[in-house]
N, C-alpha and C positions, 0 to 999 in steps of 0.2 A: 603564598599559594592561592589566595583569593584574587590576586591581580589578573591572572590569566583568564578565568571565566568572565570577569568584568570587561577585560579588553576585547574578548571575543564577542560579547553582547554589544558593546559599543561599535565594533567594526561591522557587525551584522546590521545594526540600526542605520549606520551611516551609508552602507552599501544599498540598503533598501530605499533610503531617501534619495540617493543619487539615481537609482534606476526609475523611481516613480516620477520624478520631476519631468523628464522628457515625455513620458507617457501621458501625463496630464496636459502637456503643452500642445499636443497634436490636435489639429482641428478636423477630426474625422466624424463628427456628428454622432458619436456613440456607436459606430459600427465596429464590429470585432474583426478578427482575422478572416473569417469566412464571409464577410459582408453583412448585410442586414439580417438580423436574427428573426426567424419566423417560427410558426408552430411546428413545421416539419423538422427543423434543426433541433429544437428542444425535445421533440418526441424521440428522435433517433439517438440523441445524446442520453436521454433518460433510459431508453431501452438498452443502450450499451452499458450503462452503469449497472442496471439490473442483471444483465447477462454476466458481467464481470464478477459480481458478488456471488451469483449462483454457481459459476465455475470455481470460484475460490472455495466455497463451502463444499462442493462435491469433491474437488481434488483433496482438500484437507481431510475429509472423512475417509476417502480411499487410502491416503497415506497413513492415517491413524489406524485403520483396520489392519493394514499390512504390518505395521509395527507391533500392534497388539498380538497378532498371530505369531510373529517371530518371538515375542517375549514369552508367550505361553509355550511355544515349542522349546525354548531354552530352559524354562522352568521345569518342563516335563523331563527333559534330558538330564538335568541336574538331579531331580528326584529319583529317576531311574538309576542313575549312577550311584547315588547315595545308598539306595536300598540294595542294589546288587543284582538286579534281575538281568 
């Protein structure tokens, strides 16, 4: 049973080493996919990360409040049915 996780970890390590070798061999002078990185790119990327987490928190809060409201309505219906009103 312990052979499968070990084999998966070894395969993942081997795959990451195979992918990293050609990336290190390219003579691109440290430029990324978008070219030379400057302050504008860093600012917009950071703003995007900030907006993403803001939206995740807002959406999660909205979903949680809706689920809580449904739970309270279900509990009230069960209580009303039990009492007999």
